[in-house]
A tleap script that builds the chain and sets N, CA, C and O, in Angstrom:
source leaprc.protein.ff14SB
mol = sequence {
  NMET LYS PRO PHE GLU ILE VAL VAL LYS HIE
  PHE ASP PHE ASP ASN GLY PRO LEU PRO VAL
  MET SER SER PHE THR LEU ILE GLY PRO ARG
  TYR THR ARG ALA ASN SER ASP LEU LEU ASN
  GLY VAL LEU ARG GLY GLU TRP GLY PHE GLN
  GLY MET VAL LEU THR ASP TRP TYR GLY SER
  TYR GLY CTYR
}
set mol.1.N position { 0.976 -1.208 -0.021 }
set mol.1.CA position { 0.032 -0.128 0.126 }
set mol.1.C position { 0.919 1.404 0.161 }
set mol.1.O position { 0.497 2.560 0.157 }
set mol.2.N position { 2.222 0.892 0.193 }
set mol.2.CA position { 3.067 2.434 0.172 }
set mol.2.C position { 2.729 3.051 -1.370 }
set mol.2.O position { 2.383 4.231 -1.421 }
set mol.3.N position { 2.789 2.553 -2.176 }
set mol.3.CA position { 2.647 3.462 -3.221 }
set mol.3.C position { 1.530 4.540 -3.307 }
set mol.3.O position { 1.829 5.632 -3.791 }
set mol.4.N position { 0.188 4.296 -2.846 }
set mol.4.CA position { -0.948 4.700 -2.568 }
set mol.4.C position { -0.422 5.881 -1.524 }
set mol.4.O position { -0.607 7.077 -1.749 }
set mol.5.N position { 0.288 5.347 -0.302 }
set mol.5.CA position { -0.012 6.143 0.683 }
set mol.5.C position { 0.850 7.430 0.248 }
set mol.5.O position { 0.166 8.444 0.386 }
set mol.6.N position { 2.114 7.695 -0.225 }
set mol.6.CA position { 2.651 8.135 -0.866 }
set mol.6.C position { 1.786 9.484 -1.734 }
set mol.6.O position { 1.972 10.666 -1.448 }
set mol.7.N position { 1.072 9.127 -2.550 }
set mol.7.CA position { 0.165 9.974 -3.694 }
set mol.7.C position { -0.860 10.544 -2.923 }
set mol.7.O position { -1.356 11.605 -3.304 }
set mol.8.N position { -1.427 9.753 -1.432 }
set mol.8.CA position { -2.742 10.468 -0.520 }
set mol.8.C position { -1.621 11.532 0.135 }
set mol.8.O position { -1.887 12.729 0.238 }
set mol.9.N position { -0.233 10.918 0.601 }
set mol.9.CA position { 0.173 12.057 1.817 }
set mol.9.C position { 1.095 13.373 1.028 }
set mol.9.O position { 1.705 14.268 1.614 }
set mol.10.N position { 0.961 13.140 -0.670 }
set mol.10.CA position { 1.732 14.185 -1.028 }
set mol.10.C position { 0.997 15.192 -2.124 }
set mol.10.O position { 1.468 15.966 -2.958 }
set mol.11.N position { -0.206 14.885 -1.801 }
set mol.11.CA position { -1.065 15.676 -3.220 }
set mol.11.C position { -1.271 16.653 -2.260 }
set mol.11.O position { -1.381 16.425 -1.056 }
set mol.12.N position { -1.341 18.046 -2.940 }
set mol.12.CA position { -2.048 19.074 -2.603 }
set mol.12.C position { -3.173 19.708 -2.768 }
set mol.12.O position { -3.535 20.419 -3.706 }
set mol.13.N position { -3.984 19.261 -1.307 }
set mol.13.CA position { -5.527 19.532 -1.795 }
set mol.13.C position { -5.835 21.070 -1.640 }
set mol.13.O position { -7.055 21.198 -1.543 }
set mol.14.N position { -5.457 21.782 -1.604 }
set mol.14.CA position { -5.397 23.198 -2.143 }
set mol.14.C position { -5.494 23.263 -3.765 }
set mol.14.O position { -6.335 24.005 -4.272 }
set mol.15.N position { -4.985 22.804 -4.239 }
set mol.15.CA position { -5.767 23.190 -5.944 }
set mol.15.C position { -6.142 22.270 -6.251 }
set mol.15.O position { -5.450 21.643 -7.053 }
set mol.16.N position { -7.386 21.700 -5.809 }
set mol.16.CA position { -8.198 20.649 -6.123 }
set mol.16.C position { -8.696 19.552 -5.435 }
set mol.16.O position { -8.154 19.345 -4.349 }
set mol.17.N position { -9.957 18.469 -5.913 }
set mol.17.CA position { -10.244 17.529 -5.175 }
set mol.17.C position { -9.625 16.408 -5.475 }
set mol.17.O position { -9.398 16.290 -6.679 }
set mol.18.N position { -9.217 15.413 -4.704 }
set mol.18.CA position { -8.676 14.263 -4.725 }
set mol.18.C position { -9.416 13.077 -4.641 }
set mol.18.O position { -9.265 12.358 -3.653 }
set mol.19.N position { -10.213 12.759 -5.559 }
set mol.19.CA position { -10.932 11.533 -5.863 }
set mol.19.C position { -10.036 10.083 -6.407 }
set mol.19.O position { -9.278 9.856 -7.350 }
set mol.20.N position { -10.609 9.236 -5.199 }
set mol.20.CA position { -10.021 7.832 -5.230 }
set mol.20.C position { -10.949 6.562 -5.776 }
set mol.20.O position { -12.174 6.531 -5.657 }
set mol.21.N position { -10.244 5.651 -6.319 }
set mol.21.CA position { -11.499 4.806 -6.796 }
set mol.21.C position { -10.694 3.835 -5.613 }
set mol.21.O position { -9.521 3.894 -5.243 }
set mol.22.N position { -11.974 2.783 -5.112 }
set mol.22.CA position { -11.907 1.978 -4.404 }
set mol.22.C position { -12.149 0.873 -5.426 }
set mol.22.O position { -12.851 0.864 -6.437 }
set mol.23.N position { -11.122 -0.350 -4.702 }
set mol.23.CA position { -10.804 -1.417 -5.650 }
set mol.23.C position { -12.139 -2.580 -5.135 }
set mol.23.O position { -12.940 -2.369 -4.224 }
set mol.24.N position { -12.078 -3.718 -5.949 }
set mol.24.CA position { -12.999 -4.696 -5.759 }
set mol.24.C position { -12.764 -6.057 -5.587 }
set mol.24.O position { -13.429 -7.044 -5.902 }
set mol.25.N position { -11.446 -5.892 -4.897 }
set mol.25.CA position { -11.021 -7.060 -4.117 }
set mol.25.C position { -11.091 -7.604 -2.724 }
set mol.25.O position { -11.866 -7.169 -1.873 }
set mol.26.N position { -10.283 -8.528 -2.547 }
set mol.26.CA position { -11.240 -8.930 -0.850 }
set mol.26.C position { -9.646 -8.922 -0.152 }
set mol.26.O position { -8.593 -9.463 -0.488 }
set mol.27.N position { -9.967 -8.186 0.784 }
set mol.27.CA position { -8.601 -8.584 2.223 }
set mol.27.C position { -9.471 -9.563 3.078 }
set mol.27.O position { -10.486 -9.155 3.644 }
set mol.28.N position { -9.007 -11.008 3.171 }
set mol.28.CA position { -9.625 -11.822 4.021 }
set mol.28.C position { -11.470 -11.903 3.117 }
set mol.28.O position { -11.901 -11.840 1.965 }
set mol.29.N position { -11.968 -12.054 4.362 }
set mol.29.CA position { -13.509 -12.144 3.828 }
set mol.29.C position { -14.068 -10.850 3.319 }
set mol.29.O position { -15.271 -10.874 3.056 }
set mol.30.N position { -13.520 -9.894 3.158 }
set mol.30.CA position { -14.256 -8.421 3.323 }
set mol.30.C position { -13.447 -7.559 1.706 }
set mol.30.O position { -12.308 -7.202 1.405 }
set mol.31.N position { -14.639 -7.540 1.114 }
set mol.31.CA position { -14.618 -6.633 -0.104 }
set mol.31.C position { -13.774 -5.286 0.477 }
set mol.31.O position { -13.961 -4.844 1.610 }
set mol.32.N position { -12.915 -4.768 -0.386 }
set mol.32.CA position { -11.867 -3.394 -0.574 }
set mol.32.C position { -13.276 -2.271 0.092 }
set mol.32.O position { -13.418 -1.630 1.134 }
set mol.33.N position { -14.020 -2.459 -1.002 }
set mol.33.CA position { -14.583 -1.227 -1.398 }
set mol.33.C position { -15.749 -1.091 -0.252 }
set mol.33.O position { -16.602 -0.244 -0.518 }
set mol.34.N position { -15.881 -1.661 0.742 }
set mol.34.CA position { -16.922 -1.838 1.586 }
set mol.34.C position { -16.445 -1.750 3.342 }
set mol.34.O position { -17.179 -1.706 4.329 }
set mol.35.N position { -15.032 -1.747 3.256 }
set mol.35.CA position { -14.196 -2.134 4.546 }
set mol.35.C position { -13.964 -0.576 5.222 }
set mol.35.O position { -13.106 0.259 4.936 }
set mol.36.N position { -14.682 -0.537 5.879 }
set mol.36.CA position { -14.601 0.612 6.740 }
set mol.36.C position { -13.241 1.099 7.448 }
set mol.36.O position { -12.958 2.269 7.704 }
set mol.37.N position { -12.447 -0.053 7.715 }
set mol.37.CA position { -11.390 0.091 8.379 }
set mol.37.C position { -10.572 0.347 7.586 }
set mol.37.O position { -9.698 0.793 8.330 }
set mol.38.N position { -10.162 0.408 6.570 }
set mol.38.CA position { -9.204 0.946 5.308 }
set mol.38.C position { -9.669 1.776 4.816 }
set mol.38.O position { -8.794 2.639 4.743 }
set mol.39.N position { -10.811 2.234 4.259 }
set mol.39.CA position { -11.449 3.582 3.517 }
set mol.39.C position { -11.389 4.606 4.970 }
set mol.39.O position { -10.536 5.494 4.990 }
set mol.40.N position { -12.110 4.475 5.888 }
set mol.40.CA position { -12.120 5.522 6.776 }
set mol.40.C position { -10.935 5.621 8.049 }
set mol.40.O position { -10.568 6.677 8.565 }
set mol.41.N position { -10.449 4.262 8.402 }
set mol.41.CA position { -9.521 4.047 9.313 }
set mol.41.C position { -7.949 4.644 8.880 }
set mol.41.O position { -7.308 5.505 9.482 }
set mol.42.N position { -7.436 3.666 7.262 }
set mol.42.CA position { -6.368 4.379 7.317 }
set mol.42.C position { -6.321 4.923 5.975 }
set mol.42.O position { -5.139 4.870 5.635 }
set mol.43.N position { -6.831 5.284 5.298 }
set mol.43.CA position { -7.222 6.487 3.834 }
set mol.43.C position { -7.408 7.741 4.739 }
set mol.43.O position { -6.654 8.713 4.757 }
set mol.44.N position { -8.795 7.525 5.662 }
set mol.44.CA position { -9.022 9.219 6.275 }
set mol.44.C position { -8.455 9.409 7.122 }
set mol.44.O position { -8.257 10.609 7.310 }
set mol.45.N position { -7.773 8.347 8.266 }
set mol.45.CA position { -7.391 8.754 9.415 }
set mol.45.C position { -5.763 8.630 9.513 }
set mol.45.O position { -5.061 9.492 10.041 }
set mol.46.N position { -5.425 7.802 9.108 }
set mol.46.CA position { -3.619 7.615 9.180 }
set mol.46.C position { -3.255 8.284 8.043 }
set mol.46.O position { -2.110 8.736 8.034 }
set mol.47.N position { -4.141 8.509 6.810 }
set mol.47.CA position { -3.207 9.252 5.692 }
set mol.47.C position { -3.667 10.459 6.100 }
set mol.47.O position { -2.770 11.294 6.212 }
set mol.48.N position { -4.649 10.798 6.335 }
set mol.48.CA position { -5.262 12.256 6.060 }
set mol.48.C position { -5.680 12.647 5.035 }
set mol.48.O position { -5.183 13.668 4.557 }
set mol.49.N position { -6.773 11.939 4.331 }
set mol.49.CA position { -7.168 11.950 2.810 }
set mol.49.C position { -8.425 12.556 2.827 }
set mol.49.O position { -9.299 12.045 3.528 }
set mol.50.N position { -8.660 13.537 2.189 }
set mol.50.CA position { -9.947 14.494 2.172 }
set mol.50.C position { -10.807 14.746 1.272 }
set mol.50.O position { -11.542 15.734 1.253 }
set mol.51.N position { -10.742 13.351 0.002 }
set mol.51.CA position { -11.572 13.636 -1.227 }
set mol.51.C position { -12.453 12.648 -1.230 }
set mol.51.O position { -12.752 12.205 -0.121 }
set mol.52.N position { -12.976 12.157 -2.201 }
set mol.52.CA position { -14.200 11.461 -2.270 }
set mol.52.C position { -13.592 9.824 -2.715 }
set mol.52.O position { -12.702 9.674 -3.553 }
set mol.53.N position { -14.166 8.838 -2.084 }
set mol.53.CA position { -14.028 7.216 -2.604 }
set mol.53.C position { -15.031 7.034 -3.556 }
set mol.53.O position { -16.126 7.393 -3.122 }
set mol.54.N position { -15.056 6.551 -4.839 }
set mol.54.CA position { -15.848 6.194 -5.988 }
set mol.54.C position { -15.697 5.078 -6.860 }
set mol.54.O position { -14.604 4.887 -7.393 }
set mol.55.N position { -16.847 4.168 -7.112 }
set mol.55.CA position { -16.354 3.349 -7.345 }
set mol.55.C position { -17.291 3.088 -9.212 }
set mol.55.O position { -18.369 3.682 -9.234 }
set mol.56.N position { -17.059 2.571 -10.132 }
set mol.56.CA position { -17.448 2.122 -11.352 }
set mol.56.C position { -18.259 1.124 -11.725 }
set mol.56.O position { -18.499 0.676 -12.847 }
set mol.57.N position { -18.686 0.799 -10.584 }
set mol.57.CA position { -19.610 -0.581 -10.297 }
set mol.57.C position { -20.395 -0.607 -11.319 }
set mol.57.O position { -20.284 -1.592 -12.049 }
set mol.58.N position { -21.444 0.476 -11.694 }
set mol.58.CA position { -22.500 0.400 -11.967 }
set mol.58.C position { -22.179 0.391 -13.480 }
set mol.58.O position { -22.676 -0.482 -14.191 }
set mol.59.N position { -21.441 1.248 -13.941 }
set mol.59.CA position { -20.681 1.634 -15.163 }
set mol.59.C position { -20.396 0.415 -16.338 }
set mol.59.O position { -20.324 0.405 -17.566 }
set mol.60.N position { -20.286 -0.513 -15.348 }
set mol.60.CA position { -19.592 -2.072 -15.863 }
set mol.60.C position { -20.994 -2.668 -16.405 }
set mol.60.O position { -20.799 -3.649 -17.124 }
set mol.61.N position { -22.119 -2.388 -16.274 }
set mol.61.CA position { -23.296 -3.177 -16.218 }
set mol.61.C position { -24.087 -2.465 -17.467 }
set mol.61.O position { -24.875 -3.251 -17.992 }
set mol.62.N position { -24.073 -1.718 -17.811 }
set mol.62.CA position { -25.039 -1.014 -18.851 }
set mol.62.C position { -25.793 0.262 -18.143 }
set mol.62.O position { -26.585 0.842 -18.886 }
set mol.63.N position { -25.700 0.620 -17.225 }
set mol.63.CA position { -26.966 1.288 -16.238 }
set mol.63.C position { -26.358 2.951 -16.762 }
set mol.63.O position { -26.912 3.970 -16.349 }
savepdb mol mol.pdb
quit
């Protein structure tokens, strides 16, 4: 996760929002896109992320 941490921690939030896309992988039995410990605990809490997290799930099914 180090490359992602570097990008988040060194992004200049004053020059615009930073959206990130969640993945559809599993960490143990939990999907990363629905993992509050990962998205809120690590991404927002530890790394100080201030942007939004999005997904393209609907885009891949013709909606």
